[in-house]
DRENZAPA-691655 format. One record per residue (C-alpha): residue in one letter; x, y, z. Coordinates in Angstrom, 1 decimal. Example, Ala and Ser with C-alpha at 12.3 -4.5 7.8 and 13.67 -1.06 7.14 Angstrom:
<rec><rest>A</rest><east>12.3</east><north>-4.5</north><up>7.8</up></rec>
<rec><rest>S</rest><east>13.7</east><north>-1.1</north><up>7.1</up></rec>
end
This chain:
<rec><rest>Q</rest><east>8.3</east><north>-5.7</north><up>11.0</up></rec>
<rec><rest>V</rest><east>8.3</east><north>-5.0</north><up>7.3</up></rec>
<rec><rest>Q</rest><east>9.0</east><north>-8.1</north><up>5.2</up></rec>
<rec><rest>L</rest><east>9.9</east><north>-8.3</north><up>1.6</up></rec>
<rec><rest>V</rest><east>10.0</east><north>-11.9</north><up>0.3</up></rec>
<rec><rest>E</rest><east>11.6</east><north>-12.7</north><up>-3.0</up></rec>
<rec><rest>S</rest><east>11.2</east><north>-15.7</north><up>-5.2</up></rec>
<rec><rest>G</rest><east>12.0</east><north>-16.8</north><up>-8.8</up></rec>
<rec><rest>G</rest><east>15.8</east><north>-16.9</north><up>-9.1</up></rec>
<rec><rest>G</rest><east>17.6</east><north>-19.9</north><up>-10.7</up></rec>
<rec><rest>L</rest><east>19.7</east><north>-21.1</north><up>-13.5</up></rec>
<rec><rest>V</rest><east>19.0</east><north>-20.0</north><up>-17.1</up></rec>
<rec><rest>Q</rest><east>20.9</east><north>-20.3</north><up>-20.4</up></rec>
<rec><rest>P</rest><east>22.1</east><north>-17.1</north><up>-22.1</up></rec>
<rec><rest>G</rest><east>19.3</east><north>-15.6</north><up>-24.0</up></rec>
<rec><rest>G</rest><east>16.7</east><north>-17.1</north><up>-21.7</up></rec>
<rec><rest>S</rest><east>14.2</east><north>-15.5</north><up>-19.3</up></rec>
<rec><rest>L</rest><east>13.5</east><north>-15.4</north><up>-15.6</up></rec>
<rec><rest>R</rest><east>10.9</east><north>-13.7</north><up>-13.5</up></rec>
<rec><rest>L</rest><east>11.7</east><north>-12.4</north><up>-10.0</up></rec>
<rec><rest>S</rest><east>8.9</east><north>-11.6</north><up>-7.6</up></rec>
<rec><rest>C</rest><east>9.0</east><north>-9.5</north><up>-4.4</up></rec>
<rec><rest>A</rest><east>6.0</east><north>-9.9</north><up>-2.1</up></rec>
<rec><rest>A</rest><east>5.2</east><north>-7.0</north><up>0.2</up></rec>
<rec><rest>S</rest><east>2.3</east><north>-5.5</north><up>2.0</up></rec>
<rec><rest>R</rest><east>-0.1</east><north>-3.3</north><up>0.0</up></rec>
<rec><rest>S</rest><east>0.8</east><north>-0.3</north><up>2.1</up></rec>
<rec><rest>I</rest><east>4.5</east><north>-0.7</north><up>1.3</up></rec>
<rec><rest>L</rest><east>3.9</east><north>-1.1</north><up>-2.4</up></rec>
<rec><rest>S</rest><east>1.7</east><north>1.9</north><up>-2.6</up></rec>
<rec><rest>S</rest><east>3.8</east><north>4.3</north><up>-0.6</up></rec>
<rec><rest>S</rest><east>7.4</east><north>3.4</north><up>-1.5</up></rec>
<rec><rest>V</rest><east>9.8</east><north>3.6</north><up>-4.4</up></rec>
<rec><rest>M</rest><east>10.4</east><north>-0.1</north><up>-5.2</up></rec>
<rec><rest>R</rest><east>13.7</east><north>-1.1</north><up>-6.7</up></rec>
<rec><rest>W</rest><east>15.7</east><north>-4.1</north><up>-7.8</up></rec>
<rec><rest>Y</rest><east>19.4</east><north>-4.1</north><up>-7.2</up></rec>
<rec><rest>R</rest><east>22.0</east><north>-6.8</north><up>-8.1</up></rec>
<rec><rest>Q</rest><east>25.4</east><north>-7.6</north><up>-6.9</up></rec>
<rec><rest>A</rest><east>27.9</east><north>-9.9</north><up>-8.6</up></rec>
<rec><rest>P</rest><east>30.8</east><north>-11.4</north><up>-6.7</up></rec>
<rec><rest>G</rest><east>33.6</east><north>-8.9</north><up>-6.3</up></rec>
<rec><rest>K</rest><east>31.5</east><north>-6.0</north><up>-7.7</up></rec>
<rec><rest>Q</rest><east>29.6</east><north>-3.1</north><up>-6.3</up></rec>
<rec><rest>R</rest><east>25.9</east><north>-3.3</north><up>-5.9</up></rec>
<rec><rest>E</rest><east>24.1</east><north>-2.0</north><up>-9.0</up></rec>
<rec><rest>L</rest><east>20.6</east><north>-0.4</north><up>-9.3</up></rec>
<rec><rest>V</rest><east>18.8</east><north>-2.4</north><up>-12.0</up></rec>
<rec><rest>A</rest><east>15.3</east><north>-0.9</north><up>-12.1</up></rec>
<rec><rest>S</rest><east>12.9</east><north>1.1</north><up>-10.1</up></rec>
<rec><rest>I</rest><east>9.2</east><north>2.0</north><up>-10.0</up></rec>
<rec><rest>T</rest><east>7.6</east><north>4.8</north><up>-8.1</up></rec>
<rec><rest>N</rest><east>4.3</east><north>4.6</north><up>-6.3</up></rec>
<rec><rest>G</rest><east>2.9</east><north>6.5</north><up>-9.3</up></rec>
<rec><rest>G</rest><east>4.1</east><north>3.8</north><up>-11.7</up></rec>
<rec><rest>I</rest><east>7.1</east><north>5.7</north><up>-13.3</up></rec>
<rec><rest>T</rest><east>9.8</east><north>3.2</north><up>-14.2</up></rec>
<rec><rest>A</rest><east>13.5</east><north>3.6</north><up>-14.8</up></rec>
<rec><rest>Y</rest><east>16.3</east><north>1.2</north><up>-15.8</up></rec>
<rec><rest>A</rest><east>20.0</east><north>0.9</north><up>-15.8</up></rec>
<rec><rest>D</rest><east>21.4</east><north>1.2</north><up>-19.4</up></rec>
<rec><rest>S</rest><east>22.8</east><north>-2.3</north><up>-19.2</up></rec>
<rec><rest>V</rest><east>19.2</east><north>-3.8</north><up>-18.9</up></rec>
<rec><rest>K</rest><east>17.1</east><north>-1.3</north><up>-20.8</up></rec>
<rec><rest>G</rest><east>14.9</east><north>-3.0</north><up>-23.4</up></rec>
<rec><rest>R</rest><east>15.4</east><north>-6.4</north><up>-21.8</up></rec>
<rec><rest>F</rest><east>14.1</east><north>-6.1</north><up>-18.2</up></rec>
<rec><rest>T</rest><east>10.7</east><north>-4.9</north><up>-17.2</up></rec>
<rec><rest>I</rest><east>9.7</east><north>-3.9</north><up>-13.7</up></rec>
<rec><rest>S</rest><east>6.0</east><north>-3.8</north><up>-12.6</up></rec>
<rec><rest>K</rest><east>3.7</east><north>-4.1</north><up>-9.7</up></rec>
<rec><rest>D</rest><east>0.8</east><north>-6.5</north><up>-9.4</up></rec>
<rec><rest>T</rest><east>-1.4</east><north>-4.8</north><up>-6.9</up></rec>
<rec><rest>A</rest><east>-3.9</east><north>-7.7</north><up>-6.8</up></rec>
<rec><rest>K</rest><east>-1.1</east><north>-10.0</north><up>-5.6</up></rec>
<rec><rest>N</rest><east>0.8</east><north>-7.4</north><up>-3.6</up></rec>
<rec><rest>T</rest><east>3.9</east><north>-8.2</north><up>-5.6</up></rec>
<rec><rest>M</rest><east>6.6</east><north>-6.4</north><up>-7.5</up></rec>
<rec><rest>V</rest><east>8.0</east><north>-8.2</north><up>-10.5</up></rec>
<rec><rest>L</rest><east>11.2</east><north>-8.1</north><up>-12.5</up></rec>
<rec><rest>Q</rest><east>10.8</east><north>-9.8</north><up>-15.8</up></rec>
<rec><rest>M</rest><east>14.2</east><north>-10.5</north><up>-17.2</up></rec>
<rec><rest>D</rest><east>14.5</east><north>-11.4</north><up>-20.9</up></rec>
<rec><rest>S</rest><east>17.5</east><north>-12.0</north><up>-23.2</up></rec>
<rec><rest>L</rest><east>19.7</east><north>-12.6</north><up>-20.2</up></rec>
<rec><rest>K</rest><east>23.4</east><north>-12.4</north><up>-20.6</up></rec>
<rec><rest>P</rest><east>26.2</east><north>-14.1</north><up>-18.6</up></rec>
<rec><rest>E</rest><east>27.0</east><north>-10.8</north><up>-16.9</up></rec>
<rec><rest>G</rest><east>23.6</east><north>-10.9</north><up>-15.4</up></rec>
<rec><rest>K</rest><east>24.7</east><north>-13.5</north><up>-13.0</up></rec>
<rec><rest>A</rest><east>24.3</east><north>-12.0</north><up>-9.5</up></rec>
<rec><rest>G</rest><east>22.3</east><north>-11.8</north><up>-6.3</up></rec>
<rec><rest>Y</rest><east>19.2</east><north>-9.8</north><up>-7.0</up></rec>
<rec><rest>Y</rest><east>17.6</east><north>-7.9</north><up>-4.1</up></rec>
<rec><rest>C</rest><east>14.3</east><north>-6.0</north><up>-3.9</up></rec>
<rec><rest>N</rest><east>14.2</east><north>-2.8</north><up>-2.0</up></rec>
<rec><rest>A</rest><east>11.3</east><north>-0.6</north><up>-0.7</up></rec>
<rec><rest>W</rest><east>12.3</east><north>3.0</north><up>0.1</up></rec>
<rec><rest>K</rest><east>10.1</east><north>5.6</north><up>1.5</up></rec>
<rec><rest>N</rest><east>12.7</east><north>7.6</north><up>3.4</up></rec>
<rec><rest>D</rest><east>15.9</east><north>6.9</north><up>5.3</up></rec>
<rec><rest>W</rest><east>14.0</east><north>5.5</north><up>8.2</up></rec>
<rec><rest>N</rest><east>11.8</east><north>3.3</north><up>6.1</up></rec>
<rec><rest>D</rest><east>14.2</east><north>1.4</north><up>3.9</up></rec>
<rec><rest>Y</rest><east>13.6</east><north>-2.3</north><up>3.6</up></rec>
<rec><rest>W</rest><east>15.3</east><north>-5.2</north><up>1.8</up></rec>
<rec><rest>G</rest><east>14.5</east><north>-8.7</north><up>0.6</up></rec>
<rec><rest>Q</rest><east>16.6</east><north>-11.7</north><up>1.3</up></rec>
<rec><rest>G</rest><east>18.0</east><north>-11.9</north><up>-2.2</up></rec>
<rec><rest>S</rest><east>17.6</east><north>-14.3</north><up>-5.1</up></rec>
<rec><rest>Q</rest><east>20.5</east><north>-15.9</north><up>-7.0</up></rec>
<rec><rest>V</rest><east>20.4</east><north>-15.7</north><up>-10.7</up></rec>
<rec><rest>T</rest><east>22.9</east><north>-17.7</north><up>-12.8</up></rec>
<rec><rest>V</rest><east>23.2</east><north>-17.3</north><up>-16.5</up></rec>
<rec><rest>S</rest><east>25.3</east><north>-20.1</north><up>-18.0</up></rec>
<rec><rest>S</rest><east>25.2</east><north>-22.7</north><up>-20.7</up></rec>
end
């Protein structure tokens, strides 16, 4: 049973920062495309950022320059550093590990609220 365990969500003021973590096994981190998605109430799920097993990153235009995705192989963790958060960043954030359609795993979700 593959498990992705998220942590780090919470409440932050506009302009503030939060760091989300997704713990996974080393084999998953090294063999999967790792992604962060978010879904706000009443909206479709949005791909926020991704990192390949080779370390190539990509970002949604809405977060480019403010969010950073990375892997900490020593801690078997994927991280999403979110800076300069905006109110529209309020959403449930979900980590995902995708290797193929039969190896597609999700974390439990972390709530992020951006409000003054």
